N, C-alpha and C positions, 0 to 999 in steps of 0.2 A: 104761937111761932108760925112764921110764914111757910106755906106749903112749898115743897121743892118741885118745880115744874120739870116733867120729863121732856127731853128734847123731841120734837117732831121729826123722826128719823125720815119719814117719806118725804117731807118738804126739803130737809137738808140734802137727801140723796138726790132728789130730782134737781134742786138748785146746783148741786155739785156736778151733776151730769150735763145739765144744760150749759153750764159755764164752760165746759171742756170739750164739747163736741164741735168739730169744725167741718163745714160743708165746702167741698171743692167740685167744680163742674169740669169734666173732660169730655168734650164732644156731646154724646147723647147720654153719658153716664154721670151720675151724681155720686160722689164718694164722701161717706161720712167717717171722719176720723175720730175715734172714741178714745176715752181716757184709759180703757182697759188694755193691758199689755200682753203681748205674746211672749213666748219663752225667751225672746232675745231682747226684751224690754222695749219693743216698738209698739206704737198704738195700733190696736186692731181696727181694720178699716172694713166698712160695710159698703158694697157697691150696689147702686140702685138703678135699675134700667127698666125700660118699657119693652114688653114682648107680646105681640098679638093681643093687645088691649089689656094685658096683665101687668102688674108691677112685680119685677123680680129683684130679690135681694140676695146677694151672694158674697162670698169671701174671696173670689178671684183665684181659688186654689191655694191661698197662703197657708191655710192651716195644715194641710197635708204636706206642702213644701217644707214647712218649718219641722214638722215631725221627721221627715225624711232627712233633713239636715242634721237632726239629732241622732240619726241612726235607726229610726223607726220606719222600716219598709212595710207599709200597709199592704201593698199589692202582692207581697211575697207570702203572706200568712192569712189563711182563711179564718183562723182564730181571731186575729186582729181585726179582720173586717167585721166579724160577728160582735167583737167588743165595741167597735164604733157604732154599729147599728143599734146595739143596746144603749150606748151612752146618749144617742140622739133621739131615742124613743121618747114620744110625749112632747117633743119640741117642734113638731110640724116642719122638720128640716129634712131634706133629702140630699143625696149626692147626684150630681149632674157631671159625669166625667170625674174630674178631680176636685170640683167645686162643691162646697156646701151652699144650698140655696133653699129659699122658701118663697112662696108666692103670696102676694098681699093684694088687698084692695085699699083705696084710700082710707077707709074707715079702720081697717085691720093693720095699717102700716106700723104704728107704734108697737103693737102686740108682736108682730112678725119680726120686727127688728129686735126686740127683747129675746124672742125665741132664738134668733140666729146667734146673737152674742152669747146666750146661755150655751147653745150647743158648741161654739168654738171654745169657751172657757172650759166646758166639760172635757172636751177632747184634749186641750193643752194640759189639763189636770189629770187626765186618765192614766198616764204612765208616770211612775215615780222613779227618779234616778236612784240607782244603787252602785255599790262599789263594783268596779269592773265594767261600768257603763252598760249594765244589763237593765231591763225594764220589766216591771210587773204592773198589773192592773190592780189598783188599790181597792176597787169595788169588789173584784173577785176574791181578793185576800180576806177582806172583812166578811163577805158573804160566807166564804168557806169556814171561817172562825165561828160565825153564828151557827152555821149548820152543825158544826162539831159540838156545839153547846145545845143542840136541839132547840134553837129559837125559831119561832115562826115569824116570817116577815113577808111583805110583798114588795118587790123591786119596781122601780121606775114608774111612780104614780103621779099623774098630772092632776093638780088641785087648783080650782079657780080662786084667784085672790080678788082683791078690791078693784084692781085695774087690769091685771093680766094673769094668765095661767102660770103655774110654777111646777117644775118637775122636782119631785122628792125622790131621793135615792132608795130609801128603805121606809116602809111604814110597818111598825111593830104594834100588833094589837094588844090592848090592856084590858083588865077587867072593867065590867060595867059600860061596855061599848066605847071605851075610850081607846085612844091611839097615841103612839109616839112617832113623830116625824123626824127622820134622821137624814141629815146631809153629810156627805163625805168630802173631805178635801185632801187630795193627795200631795199638793204643793201649796201649804197655806201662805197666803199673802193678803195684805190689807184690801186690795181691790176685790178679791174673791169674797172676803169677809163682808164688805159692803153689799154686795149682790145678795149674799145669804141672809144678812140681816134685813135687807129690804123684803126678801121672801117672807121671813118670819113676821115682820110687821104687817104685811098684807094678810097673811093667814091667821092673825090673831082675830080678825073679824069673820072670816068664813069658816074657820075651825077654832073657835075659842076655847074648847075643852081639850084640844090636842097639846101634847108636850112637844117642845121643839129642841132637838138635840143635834150637836155637831161632833163628828170624829175627825181629829186632825192627824195626818201622818207626819210624825216627827222622827222617823227612822230611816237611815240608809242601811241596808243589809243585803248580802248576796241572796238571801231567801227571806222575804218579809215574814215567815213564820218561824224563823230561828229563835233560839232562847235569847233572853235579854242580854246575857254576858257576851254574846257574839255580835251584837248590834252596834251600829255607830248612829249617834243622834245628831239631828240638825236643829238649830235654834229657831223658834218661832217668836216673832217680834211681839212685844207687849202691846203694840198698836193693833195687831191682828186679834189677839186674845181679848182686848177691851172692846173692840167693835162687835165681836161675836157674842160676848157676854151680856151686851145690853139687851138683847131680845132672844137669848137662848135660855132654856131652863137648865142646860147643862153642857159643858164642853169637856170632851174626853180626848186624851192624847193616846195614840196607838201604843206608844212605849210603856203605858201603864196597864195594858190589857191583862197582865198576870196578877194584878192587885185586886183585892176584894171590891174595892169602890167601883172598878170598871163594870161589874155585873149591873150596876145601876143603868147601863145602856139598855138592858132588856127586862130587868126585874121591876115589878110594880113598886111604887114608892110606899 
């Protein structure tokens, strides 16, 4: 019987990305329009400029402007500022005024562009919409849940992959010096699933013994820690689940946290 060939996700992802990135030049600035979408379903744009002999990549302030339009006023909350700093930790991305930016050399340009896109997606995904249009940090909710279960974990770990470094939301230690890498998705969509699957594929080589797990938020609730009977659920597309399942050892939905199977997130196999 002929062997079933597993698709080369890395090649497919790069081909998909290459075919959808559009470059526009405006004066001294080059703008890369990417296939990744912001909260308003517009393509995320990366601005590339030269400054004092360095290459500067930035978002032109679009990320914070979009969050502000959604009612998330970053400048009015020290807690939200701290959440943003934590979300961008390990991405080599900083704030310059209202802009997210990173500094690159010609050799590191692809890596830093990946870092900036990752940071933008993480910030867009950071707050999950709830009834009453209030916002909560999905990372904080999951971390609090694990702490209540007395689960040991390390947050925001940067791990080198085959071509770029990847930020992992949580690393849970396992027996025999093994580990479980966890990515959290507050607003699951196919584009985010593709980025995470690319991360898992890359880390199969640098962390072959590590388990790769995803936790999806499928809940709308006034308080994300409410009982299930008080929750409202949102549908996650089959495409998103299918993309994630290809390179993940397990995919968990937050609505299932009260079920025994959910303990597989932190329990050894």
